[in-house]
C-alpha positions in Angstrom: 0.0 0.0 0.0 1.3 3.4 -1.0 1.8 5.8 1.9 1.0 9.5 1.5 1.4 12.3 4.0 -1.8 14.2 4.7 -2.7 17.2 6.9 -6.2 18.0 8.0 -7.2 21.6 8.3 -10.8 22.8 8.7 -12.1 19.4 7.7 -10.1 19.5 4.5 -7.4 17.0 3.6 -4.3 18.6 2.1 -1.8 16.2 0.5 1.8 17.3 1.0 2.5 16.9 -2.7 -0.1 19.6 -3.5 1.4 22.0 -0.9 4.9 21.5 -2.4 3.7 22.1 -5.9 1.8 25.2 -4.9 4.8 26.6 -3.1 7.1 25.8 -6.1 4.6 27.4 -8.6 4.5 30.6 -6.5 8.3 30.7 -6.1 8.9 30.2 -9.8 6.4 33.0 -10.7 8.2 35.4 -8.3 11.6 34.5 -9.8 10.3 35.2 -13.3 8.7 38.5 -12.2 11.8 39.6 -10.2 14.3 40.5 -12.9 16.0 43.3 -11.0 18.8 41.5 -9.3 19.7 41.8 -5.7 20.1 45.5 -5.3 18.0 47.5 -2.8 14.3 47.2 -3.5 12.3 50.3 -2.9 8.5 50.6 -2.7 7.1 52.1 -5.9 6.2 55.8 -5.9 2.5 56.2 -6.1 1.2 59.2 -8.0 -2.4 60.0 -7.3 -4.6 61.1 -10.1 -5.1 64.9 -10.2 -2.7 65.5 -7.3 0.7 67.3 -7.6 3.6 65.2 -6.3 7.0 66.6 -5.4 10.1 64.4 -5.2 13.9 64.5 -5.6 15.6 62.2 -8.0 18.5 60.4 -6.4 21.1 60.3 -9.1 24.4 58.3 -8.9 27.3 57.1 -11.0 25.3 54.2 -12.5 22.5 54.6 -15.1 19.0 53.9 -13.9 18.0 50.2 -13.7 15.7 48.9 -16.4 13.0 46.3 -16.3 12.1 44.6 -19.6 8.7 43.0 -20.1 9.4 40.8 -23.1 5.8 39.6 -23.4 4.4 43.1 -23.8 7.6 44.5 -25.4 7.9 47.3 -22.8 11.0 48.6 -21.1 10.6 50.6 -17.9 13.2 52.7 -16.2 13.4 52.5 -12.4 14.3 56.0 -11.1 15.3 56.2 -7.4 13.5 59.1 -5.8 13.0 60.6 -2.4 9.6 62.0 -1.2 8.9 63.3 2.3 12.2 61.8 3.5 11.5 58.3 2.2 13.1 56.5 -0.8 10.9 55.1 -3.6 11.3 53.8 -7.1 9.5 55.7 -9.8 8.8 53.3 -12.7 8.4 55.0 -16.0 8.2 53.7 -19.6 11.4 54.3 -21.5 9.4 55.7 -24.4 7.4 58.1 -22.2 8.0 61.8 -23.2 8.2 62.6 -19.5 11.3 60.4 -19.1 12.9 62.3 -22.0 12.1 65.6 -20.3 13.4 64.4 -16.9 16.7 63.4 -18.5 17.1 66.9 -20.1 16.4 68.5 -16.7 18.9 66.2 -14.9 21.6 67.1 -17.4 21.3 70.8 -16.5 21.4 70.0 -12.8 17.8 69.9 -11.7 17.0 67.2 -9.1 13.7 68.4 -7.6 10.5 67.7 -9.6 6.8 68.4 -9.4 4.6 66.1 -11.4 0.9 65.8 -12.1 -0.7 62.5 -13.1 -3.9 62.3 -15.1 -5.7 59.3 -16.5 -5.6 55.6 -15.6 -3.9 52.5 -17.0 -2.9 53.1 -20.7 -4.4 56.5 -20.6 -2.0 57.7 -17.8 -0.3 61.0 -18.6 2.3 62.8 -16.6 3.0 66.5 -16.7 6.1 68.1 -15.2 5.2 71.4 -13.4 7.7 74.2 -13.1 
């Protein structure tokens, strides 16, 4: 007779093989989604629709990290920023005109930015405010 290890919780029987497979599936998915390496991971900067957000870009010797979504053919730049004394990552599509404007401003020494977000999902637009 084949022996299986089972655990009973709330009158349900869970086979250890199922638990192992579920754990492995979740771990594999996280590894696939986590393409950034082992550097410091910062919480994403949340820009509320219709609200002005002020932040400082933390620029260093290295270029901004990039995240590539091969499935959707999108490359995002991960910009380290500081807002209200806390560090965040500002994720921005490489092709977004706002990114191009930020790079121009960084080249002339500007580090503090004010940005207004409008729209949702694919309709999201950013406007830098002087």
